[in-house]
C-alpha positions in Angstrom: -95.4 73.3 212.7 -96.4 69.6 212.3 -93.8 70.2 209.4 -90.9 70.7 210.6 -89.7 67.5 211.6 -90.6 66.1 207.6 -88.7 69.3 206.6 -85.9 68.9 208.5 -85.4 65.7 206.9 -85.6 66.5 203.7 -82.8 69.6 204.5 -80.6 66.7 205.7 -80.7 64.2 203.5 -80.4 66.7 200.1 -77.2 68.5 202.0 -75.6 64.7 202.1 -76.6 64.2 198.4 -73.4 64.8 196.5 -73.2 66.6 193.6 -70.6 65.6 190.8 -68.2 68.2 189.5 -67.7 69.8 186.1 -65.1 68.0 185.2 -63.9 64.0 186.5 -60.8 63.5 187.2 -60.4 59.7 188.1 -57.7 58.9 190.5 -54.8 60.8 188.0 -54.5 63.2 191.5 -53.5 61.0 193.3 -51.1 59.8 190.7 -50.1 63.1 189.9 -48.9 63.1 193.7 -47.0 60.0 193.3 -45.6 60.8 190.0 -44.0 64.1 191.4 -43.1 62.6 194.9 -41.8 60.0 194.2 -39.8 60.7 190.1 -39.7 57.1 189.4 -40.3 55.6 185.8 -43.3 53.5 187.1 -45.0 56.2 189.0 -44.9 58.2 186.0 -46.4 55.3 183.7 -49.4 54.5 186.2 -49.9 58.3 185.8 -49.8 58.1 182.5 -52.2 55.4 182.1 -54.4 56.7 184.3 -54.6 60.1 182.2 -55.1 57.5 179.4 -58.2 55.6 180.4 -59.9 58.9 181.6 -59.3 60.1 178.1 -61.0 56.5 177.0 -63.7 57.0 179.6 -65.1 60.7 179.1 -64.9 60.0 175.3 -67.1 57.2 175.1 -68.8 59.4 178.0 -69.0 62.4 175.6 -67.9 64.4 178.4 -65.0 67.2 178.4 -61.8 66.3 179.5 -60.7 68.6 182.9 -58.2 71.7 181.7 -54.5 70.6 182.1 -54.7 67.0 181.3 -53.6 66.9 177.9 -50.8 69.5 178.1 -50.0 67.2 180.8 -49.9 63.7 178.5 -48.3 65.8 175.9 -45.7 66.7 178.0 -45.0 63.2 179.6 -45.3 62.7 175.7 -42.3 64.9 174.7 -40.1 63.6 177.2 -40.3 60.1 175.9 -39.6 61.9 172.6 -43.0 60.9 170.5 -43.0 64.5 169.4 -46.0 64.1 167.0 -48.2 62.5 169.3 -47.6 65.3 171.5 -48.3 68.4 169.1 -51.6 66.7 168.8 -52.2 66.2 172.7 -51.4 70.7 172.8 -53.7 70.6 169.9 -56.6 69.0 171.5 -55.7 71.4 175.2 -56.2 74.7 172.5 -59.4 73.2 171.1 -61.4 72.3 174.2 -60.1 75.2 176.1 -59.4 78.4 174.4 -57.9 80.5 177.3 -55.0 78.1 177.5 -54.7 79.1 173.3 -51.6 81.5 174.6 -50.0 78.6 177.1 -49.8 76.6 174.5 -48.9 78.3 171.4 -45.7 79.5 174.1 -45.2 75.9 174.4 -45.9 74.9 170.4 -43.4 77.7 169.5 -40.5 75.9 172.4 -40.7 72.3 171.7 -40.9 73.0 167.9 -40.2 75.9 166.7 -43.9 77.3 164.7 -47.6 77.0 166.2 
């Protein structure tokens, strides 16, 4: 019974400890929301820049980028008519997340006519 206050304090501190998730999204979610909501060039550029920053940071840290972000970036590049670079990011998505292979293959067929 004399250890109960110490145990209670320990439980409170461990419950408040912040756990890191499996993937780090940075501020991409906020920028994505703004890009979709506003739909203007400035917010889309901010989202694109946040993705590029995230890719660079995660690559330097040796961590995987969250699922779907390479694909999202590739779609932005397709809108900018940078097809070869977009294809590269579609392939990165497929390499990093095997479960996305069917979707990425479909998109490659749709936009490039071949896998």
